[in-house]
C-alpha positions as CSV (number, residue, x, y, z in Angstrom):
1,M,-8.5,-30.1,34.6
2,A,-8.0,-27.6,37.4
3,R,-8.9,-30.1,40.1
4,G,-6.3,-30.5,42.7
5,L,-4.3,-27.3,41.9
6,S,-2.6,-25.7,44.8
7,D,-2.9,-22.0,45.6
8,L,0.6,-21.5,44.1
9,Q,-0.3,-23.3,40.9
10,R,-3.5,-21.3,40.6
11,Y,-1.5,-18.1,41.1
12,I,1.0,-19.1,38.4
13,V,-1.7,-19.9,35.8
14,T,-3.7,-16.8,36.6
15,K,-0.7,-14.5,36.6
16,A,0.8,-16.1,33.5
17,A,-2.4,-15.4,31.6
18,T,-1.8,-11.7,32.1
19,V,1.8,-11.4,30.9
20,E,3.9,-12.6,28.0
21,R,6.4,-14.4,30.2
22,L,6.2,-15.0,33.9
23,Y,9.6,-15.3,35.5
24,T,10.3,-17.4,38.6
25,H,11.9,-14.3,40.1
26,D,8.6,-12.4,39.8
27,I,6.7,-15.3,41.5
28,L,9.2,-15.4,44.4
29,Q,8.9,-11.6,44.8
30,E,5.1,-11.3,44.3
31,Y,3.7,-14.6,45.7
32,Y,6.2,-15.2,48.5
33,G,7.0,-11.5,49.2
34,W,10.8,-12.0,48.9
35,T,13.0,-8.9,48.6
36,S,15.1,-8.7,45.5
37,H,18.5,-7.2,45.7
38,I,20.1,-5.6,42.6
39,G,23.7,-6.9,42.4
40,T,25.5,-9.8,43.9
41,W,27.7,-9.8,46.9
42,H,30.6,-12.3,46.6
43,K,31.5,-13.5,50.1
44,R,34.8,-15.2,49.1
45,D,36.5,-12.0,47.8
46,G,34.2,-9.3,49.2
47,T,33.3,-7.9,45.7
48,Y,29.9,-6.7,44.5
49,T,28.6,-7.3,40.9
50,P,25.9,-4.8,39.9
51,G,23.0,-5.6,37.6
52,D,21.7,-9.1,38.6
53,Q,18.6,-9.3,40.7
54,R,19.1,-11.9,43.4
55,F,17.5,-13.1,46.6
56,W,19.7,-13.6,49.7
57,P,19.3,-17.0,51.3
58,E,20.9,-15.6,54.5
59,E,18.0,-13.0,54.7
60,I,15.2,-15.5,53.8
61,G,16.7,-18.4,55.8
62,A,18.6,-21.1,54.0
63,Q,16.1,-23.9,54.7
64,R,13.1,-21.8,53.7
65,Y,15.0,-20.5,50.6
66,H,15.8,-24.1,49.3
67,A,12.3,-25.5,50.3
68,T,10.5,-22.7,48.4
69,R,12.7,-23.1,45.3
70,V,11.9,-26.8,45.3
71,T,8.2,-26.2,45.8
72,L,8.1,-23.7,43.0
73,S,10.1,-26.0,40.6
74,R,7.7,-28.9,41.3
75,A,4.6,-26.7,40.9
76,I,5.8,-25.5,37.5
77,A,6.7,-29.1,36.4
78,R,3.2,-30.3,37.4
79,L,1.5,-27.4,35.5
80,Q,3.6,-28.2,32.5
81,Q,2.7,-31.9,32.7
82,R,-1.0,-30.8,32.7
83,G,-0.4,-28.7,29.6
84,L,-1.3,-25.4,31.4
85,V,2.1,-23.7,31.0
86,Q,5.4,-24.2,29.1
87,A,8.5,-23.8,31.2
88,F,11.5,-22.0,29.7
89,Q,15.1,-21.2,30.6
90,D,16.1,-17.8,29.4
91,R,19.8,-17.4,28.9
92,S,19.6,-13.7,29.6
93,A,19.7,-12.1,33.0
94,H,16.0,-12.9,33.6
95,G,16.4,-16.6,34.3
96,S,13.6,-19.2,34.1
97,G,9.9,-19.0,34.1
98,V,6.7,-20.0,32.3
99,E,4.5,-19.0,29.4
100,I,0.8,-19.8,29.4
101,T,-0.5,-22.4,27.0
102,A,-3.9,-22.2,25.2
103,E,-5.3,-24.7,27.7
104,G,-3.9,-22.7,30.6
105,R,-5.4,-19.5,29.2
106,R,-8.8,-21.2,28.7
107,L,-8.7,-22.3,32.4
108,A,-7.7,-18.9,33.7
109,E,-10.6,-17.3,31.7
110,T,-13.0,-19.8,33.1
111,W,-11.8,-18.9,36.6
112,Q,-12.3,-15.2,35.8
113,Q,-15.8,-15.8,34.4
114,T,-16.9,-17.8,37.5
115,A,-15.1,-15.8,40.1
116,Q,-17.1,-15.3,43.3
117,P,-16.5,-12.3,45.6
118,G,-13.3,-12.9,47.5
119,S,-12.1,-15.6,45.2
120,L,-9.0,-15.6,42.9
121,N,-9.5,-12.9,40.2
122,L,-7.2,-12.1,37.3
123,S,-7.5,-8.4,37.9
124,E,-5.7,-8.9,41.3
125,F,-2.5,-9.8,39.3
126,V,-2.6,-7.1,36.7
127,D,-0.4,-4.0,37.4
128,G,-2.7,-1.1,37.1
């Protein structure tokens, strides 16, 4: 089942097995190292809206920003097709993300049990 998974997909399954809900915002921040900014700057009228966490395409680079968002979206869709995660769209401020399925949890546990030194390990993704 795990054959052919990308590093990103392995990260998503492994991290999702450690949390109730894994938000795409967290993946972009943790996996890609993007900086999240609290609040939104509106270029048109020069106003600032506090509260929302956003990434700035201008800071990341517009091409990289869009390519990464597409890559993440496809990775999640493929994991969902394999039955490893269930994608969701949260209407609150958090946005979208994934929840691990029973099959995904079994796979993550298998990786944890067979982890070799230097390989992907669940404990790497648990805040401690």
